[in-house]
N, C-alpha and C positions, 0 to 999 in steps of 0.2 A: 776635482776634473770631471769626472762623468756630471754632477751640476753643470758648470761651465757649458758642457756640448750639449744637454739635452736643452739650453738655455740660448744657443746658437740654432738648434735644430727650431724651435719656435719658434726663433728670428725671420729664420728659412723660410718657413710657413708663413708665416706671416706676407713678407715680400708676396711669395706666390699668392696667395690668396689676394691680396689688395691687387695686384695686376690679374689675375682671371677674374675677379669681381663675381667669384663663388665661394663663400667662406665655410668652411672644415672639405674642401676638397683632397683627396689624398693624391699627389702629384707621384708620377712613377720617379722622379730624381728632383734632387734639392742641388743647389751649390754653395761650394766652401770655400775661401783662402787658404795657401799656405798654413797661415796661421792657428785654422781652423776656426774662424769669424764666419758668418753667411754671409756670403757674396750679393751687393744686393742689386746691381745691374742685371748678373746674370740668376739670382733667381726672380727678379722680373718678368727676363726673356721669358723662363719658363712659365710662370704663370701667362703671358701672353700668347704662349702656344697652344695654353687651354681655354683663352677667350677666342682667339680667331679661327682655330682650327677643330675638326672633328678628331677628340681627343683619343679614341677607340681607333681613330687609322693609323694616326701617328704612332699611338703605344704598340698596336701589332707590327708596324714597322720597323719599331725601334729592337722590339722582340728578335726582327728580323735578322737581325745583324749581329751576328754571332762569329765564331772563329776564333784564328788568333791574332788576326787584327781587329775585334772588335770595339777596343778604346778608340782605334783609329777611325773606323767607318763610323761611330757613332761621332766622334768629334768633330770629321768634317760634316756631318748635317747638322749638327748646331751651330758650325759658321755659319753653313746655308740660311739656317732658320732666324741666327741672331740679325741677318742684312734682310730679310723681308719681313720680321716683326716690327723691325724698329719703322720700316719705312711706312708700315698699317696704324703704327699708335704715335707718330711723331706727333701728328696733325691733333692728336688728342689729347697728347704730354707734353708741352713745349720742353717741360725738364727735364725728358728722358733724353736731349739732346747734350746737356752738360754732364749727364753720369755717364753718358756713353764716352763722350770723349775722355774723362778721368779714368773710365776702364782701360782705354786703350794705352795712358801714358802709362800707367801704372804697369800693366804687365810687360811694354815694351822697357823698361826701366828696371823691372824687376828680372828679364829673362836677357839683359847684356851681359851680366857676369859670368852666364852658363857658358861653358866651352863646345858642350856637346847638343843638340839638338836631333830632335826626334821628327821625321813628317811633318807630326801633328803641328809639334812646335813652330816651323819654318813658316806652317800654313797660316798659323793662327798668328806670328810676329807679323808676317805680309797685310794679314786681313785689320790687326791693328793697325801698323803702321798707313794702311790705305784710308781707315775711318779717321785719322791724324792729317789725311792730305798729302800723305808723303807718299816716296816711291818705294812698292813692297821689300824693294831687295831680292826677288826672286827674279829666276829667268827661266829660258826653255819650258819643259814641258810643268815644272815646278807654277809657273803664272801663268799657263795657258790653267792648269788644273785650279789655280785658284779664283779666275775670271769664272769659270765653269761653276763653281762654287755661287756666286753672287745671283742669290734667289732673287725675285721681288716681291713688291707687295701685292702684285697686283695677281699672282700665283695660287691659286687654291690647292687644299693639301693634296689632292691627286695627281695635280701637274707637278709639285715639290715630288713627291715619292717616285714618279715615272723621272722624272730628270734624276735623281739621285741615283736610282738604278743602272740607268743609263750611263752617268760618270763611272760607277765601281766598276760595269763591265769594260769601260774602255781603259781604264788605269790600273785595274788589278785584277783585270779576268776574274772578278768575285759575283755570284748570282745570290743576291738574299734568298733566304726559303725558311717558309714555317718551321719550327720547330716547336718540340714538346717542353713545356717549360718543366723543370724540374721542383723536385717537392722542397717546398721552404728555402728558395730562393730572395724573397726578397726580405733580407734582412738589411740593417742601418750600416752592417760591418763590410757588406761588399760593395767596394770603391770601386766606378768606374771613370776614371779620367780623361772628359772629353779633350784636355788639353794638357796632356801628360808631358814630364820632362826625367831625365836621368837622375835620380837621385832625390828630385824634389818634389812636391804635388802642387801643382799651382791649381787654380780657381777650380775646385772637384766636382762632380756630378756625383752625386749620392741615389745609387736606386733604393727609393724605400718602400718598407709594406704596404701592400693594399690587403684592409680589410674585407674587402668584396671581393676577394680572390677565392675560387671554391679549393684551388690547392692548399693556399697556407691556413685554409681554416681546416682542410683534413689534416694538416701536418701537428694540429693542437695548438698549433702558436698563434691563434687568431685573436685571442683576448674575449673578452664579452662586448664590444661594439656589433651594434649590429649589421648583417654583414649584406642584406641586398642594399641598403641604403646607410653608409657610415654615418652621414647625416642627413635630417630627414628632409632639408631642401637647400640648396645654392641659392646667395640671395647675391643675383646679380647687377648689372651696370647700375654705373653711378656719378655723379660728377653734376646732374641736370637736378638743382634745388627744387624743384614746382614738382616732378613726376619724384625724387627722391619721397618727398612729403608726400605724395600721393601711394607709394607705393608702401611706406609707414602703416597710414590711416587703414588701408586694403587690408595688410596682416593683421594688425595688432587693435583695431577700431580707432572710434572720433578720440581726441583730444578731449580731456575733462576741462581744461584750459579753454577761455577765449581768449581771441587773437591778443587780445591787448594784455591779459595776463600772462599769457606766453612770452610776449616780448618784454614785457618788465621782468622776468622769471629769469630765463636769458641774459639779459643784460645783467643781472645778479650773479648769477652760478657759472655762465659759461665764459670765465675770464681767464686769465694766465695758461697753463697749459690746456685746456678746455676752449680756448678764442674762437677756433672756428666749428666746435661743435653743436650739437642741437640736444636737450631734451624734451622728453613728449611723457606725460603724464596720460593712460588712458584705463579703462576700467574693461576693457573688451568690448567684445560686439556682442548685442544684447541675443537671448534668444527667439528665434523666427515666430513669427506671427505676433512677437508683442508689439505695443504702439513704437515701445524704443528701439525694437527690432526693425520695424517697417524706417525707421528715420536714418538707421544708421543703414540700411541696406541701399535707400535712395542716396544717402552720402556718396557710399561703396560704389556706386553706377558713376555719378559724379567723377569720382579719384580715378577709374579706369577708362575712361575718356582720356587719360592725359598718359597714359602708359600704352606701351604695346601688346601684343596678343601672348607673346614670351611671358610678359611679365605679369599680366593680369592671369595665365596659366598656372604659373608659380604660386600667383595671392590663394589661388582657389585649392590648390595642391596644400600649402600650408595650413590654410582652415581646416582641410577636411584631414590632416595630421594633428593638427590640434585636437581636434572632434575626437581620435580614437586617440591620442595619446591622453583626455581626458578619462576616456572611460578606464582605459586600463591601471589610471592612475587608482582609482577605486576602490582600494583594500583600507579598511579599518580597521585598529589595532585598539579595540575597548579596554583590554586590561590595560595598555599604556597611559590609556586617557586618565583613567578613574587613579593609577598609582600615583601619577603627576598631581592631577587635581585635588588628591586627599594632603600629601605635601605641601602644595599652595597655601591651602586651605588653614592648614593647620600652625603654617609661619603666621598669615593673614591676621590668625584669630587671635593667636597670643601678641600682636604688635598693634592692633586694632580696641581702642578704650570706650565704654558706654559716657556718655555725653548728656549734662542735665540738658533738659529741655522745658520755656515754658509751656503750660498746658490747661487747659478749663479743669480739669480735674486730677486729684491726686493727692499730693503730699505741699500743705501749705507751704511758702514762702515765705517767712516775716519780711523780709525787707523789701517786698515788691507789693506788699497790701495799701500802699498808698497811689500803687496805680489804678485799683478799684476806687477807691474813692475820692481822686480827681480826674481819672481820665476815663473812668467807666471801663476799665479795662478788664477783663475776667478772667484774663491766662498770668492768675499769680498764686498757681501751684507748679510745683515743680512734678518732669516726668521723668524717667531715666530711659535714653533708647540708644541703642548700639548702633555706631555708625559704620556705614557699608559702602562708604566713598573709598577704595584702598589708598588715595592719595597720590597716586602715582599712573604712569600709563607706557605702557609696552610699544614699540614698535619692532616689526620685525623684515628685516630685509634679506631677499634670496638672491644668490648669483644664479641665472638661468641661462648663462651663455653655453655656448654648442660644446663644451667640455663637460658638462654633466650631465649631454644625452643617456650616457649607459646606465644613469640611476634617475631618471626622471620620476619612475613610480616612486623610488625609499625618497626622495627628497618630498615629492608631494604627501608622502604619506608621514613622514616625518613632522612637516609643518604644519598639518591637520591636528596630528597628535597635540601640539603646541599652539595653536589659535583654539580648539576648543577647550582644552583646560584653562586655560586664561579666560575664555569667554564664560563658563561654567564659575569660573571666581569672579565674575562681575570686572575684570579689568580692564579699564579702557586700551583699544586694540586698534593698530593700522597693523595692514601687511601687504608687502607690495615684493615683484621681482624685478631684476635688472638685467637687460642687453643692450649691447650698443651692434646698431646696423646701418650703413649709408651715412653716417654722419650722426645719426642720432642714439640716444641711450633712452632707452624705452623704459619707465617704471610702469608695472600691470598694477595697478592697486585689485586685489580680491578684497581688503573690507577697511574702512575706514572707522574713525572713531565712535564712537555713541549705535553703531550697528553691532547688533548680534543675532547669533543663528546662521554664521555666514562662512561658516569655518570651510563647507563643503567647496566655494567656491575657487581655492585652492590648488582641487582637481584638475582646475584649468592651466595650472603649471607646464611651461610647454620650452626647452631649452632650445635657443638659435643664437647663431652669430657669436658675438667676442665681449669683455666685460671691462667694462672703464670704470673701475671701480671709483676712482676718486670721483667722476662726473656720478654718480649715483648715490654716493655719499651726500655730495651738496643736495642732490633732490630728496635726499630724505631727511636733511636739516630741512630743507625747505615745508616738507609736509609734513614734519613735528611740532610745526609752530600753530597748527590747529589744534595741537592739544590744549585744553582747559588747565590741566594738571602742572604743579610747578616743578613736581620731579619728573626724567623722561629717561628712558633704559631705550637702549635701540640696540638689538640684536640681529648680528651679520654672518649669515649662512653662506662661507665662502670657501672657496680651493687653494686661495690663499695665493694665486695667479692673475693680478690683474694685466690686460694688454686686449689693446685694441689696433683695427689697422690703418686707423687715420692716425696721423702724428699728434704731438704735444705743440700746440699753438702755432705752428708754421704753413705746410703745405704737404702735398701729398707726394713721398716718396722724399721729403728731406732727411737727406743722412744723417743718422746717427742721432733722429731726435723720434723713430717711430714711439707710441704709449706703450711702452715694453719694459720689461727687467728695472734696470734701477733708475729709469724715470718713472716709471708706474709707479714702485712698490716704495719711492719717496713723495710722491704724492696724496697716494692713497694712507700712508701714513701720516702726512700733515692734514688730511682731510679727519682724520679719527682723531689728531689731536686738537683742529678746530674746535670741533663738535663738543670735545670734553670741555674746552678751555670759556663754553656757552652752558656748561653744567648739566650736558646730557651723559650719562652713563653708558659706554659703548662697549660691547662686550662682541667679541668675537666666536662663533661655535666652525671650528675646522672641517670639512668634508672634504678630503683629498688625498696625495700623495706624499711619500715621503720627503719629497724632494720641495714640498710648499710649506712645510710643518714650519722649515727657518724664517720663509718668508713671511710666514705668519704670525709665528712670535714677533719680528721686527713690526709687522706693522698693528697687532696688537698689545702687545708686550704680557702685561699679566692677567690683562683682560680677557680670556683668551682660554677654551676649551676643543678636546678633540671629539669627533666622534667617529667612534670604529665601525658600527653598525647600529642597527635598527633596534635589537635589544637593549643597547645599552643608553637609548636615546632618554625615555622619560627620568632614568633613574640620573642621568649625567646631568642634562638640563636644567631638571627638576632644581638638582642639590644646588647649581649655579646662580637658578633663579630665587632661591631659598637665602643664598647669600647676599645675592645683590637687597631683596628686599628687607633684611635686618640693616645694610648700610642707608636704604633709602628712605625708611619709614620712621 
């Protein structure tokens, strides 16, 4: 039951984030239907309130609506906001009309069987009837109140608040006043039914915890998230392909693929559940002052011409946060590196054999003497030399979604230990992170095959956005085609919770097809199996919560290991690598 509730909470947040176009936002409200499932349409409306209005002003006003009829007052405000936000957004998202009609029909159907109605129920039913072009069924002062709550799309938040104050005083002699917030009020268990009925709970708004709230932090329940900024960056507006591309390039650096290569790659990888998605591979942006850095700055300047001032500011903020995060990540665990390297070398040494080579001197090989007589080839001697080629390559794919923000430094350190140890053993290696933003799954390539002594590049690891694991695994399979080794091993560092705000193959907000929960897990599992069918060994390295553990088991099966903390990393991962080396070599 708890697992299901957490999944529905995550779905609700996904709807809010997608509508707000601010990924990682901590909304004041979430909306649920009576059966406990996330209500798509109402969560979209919540998200749109953050997109179109000043969040601080709106949330402050909601806090002012208290007293015995708090639920009624807040419900009335949401009725008015729904009308205004629909008018603002409908031109941008035509699919919103169908969702709104479906929402109204479901509500009227659900409440016909109830004999007792509270005031907010009557207003809600009248509002839903009006959405469907029917008579509200209200009369007198009730109909007048509903008409007063018909806020329009051209109203600013200040006008809406002023209008709401007039309505509350006129009909209820109630004046909203600032109140001191109680300690620890932001618990998920506190229900605020905006549309409440006797004995039943309709699509219900739930007040959620705020990690940046000082009262919440003082109560000792704030967790380990950063308080000042729960997420480093809010990725805004989406929908314009050219601007989205410019935004991604500005944040993450240029693609390593030419336009032609990228087109072919997407035709191969962005199919089925990922039909309307993109994949983007980058090595980041080069250091200032270098020739590559200057070229990148020129391209970034061109990209910024395609986006507005707000987005340009977000890009600069994101790059500055990346720079600061890189410095925070630089914590080196030399003892862990030494222990892992020793274990891997010991395993490799017992597996690699000496092989005879033809040479100009050494022990004469009788079977090769004829080559000197007839071919004038002096290499008729035998010399034994140790094979230094491990015979396999390793790829490391790191989850870099915003759920990892509270452990960025730890993940960077863990990855550094692994990369450094494999480098010291001269095992061919590729390492890259992945996140999904604005329809792009971005693979940040830190080190490619044939490159060594670049382990510190993983300190550039920064988490943001969502994680479309299935498409990231397809991208990993594409990159692994560059390996000259016959045998390949892919290590996936994950939290076991694949999800993306862009849906699976259809369109934005297509009901029950968002890339999360069962769809995302099944897709990720299938991609793991696809890689295995190609002869690639895939191992999941799980770093997440208890609720993600079962999902990780389902995705990776027995090829899976859990990491509790940094002290266990070298021992646990070293052990599984040793086991895989025995299987591969």
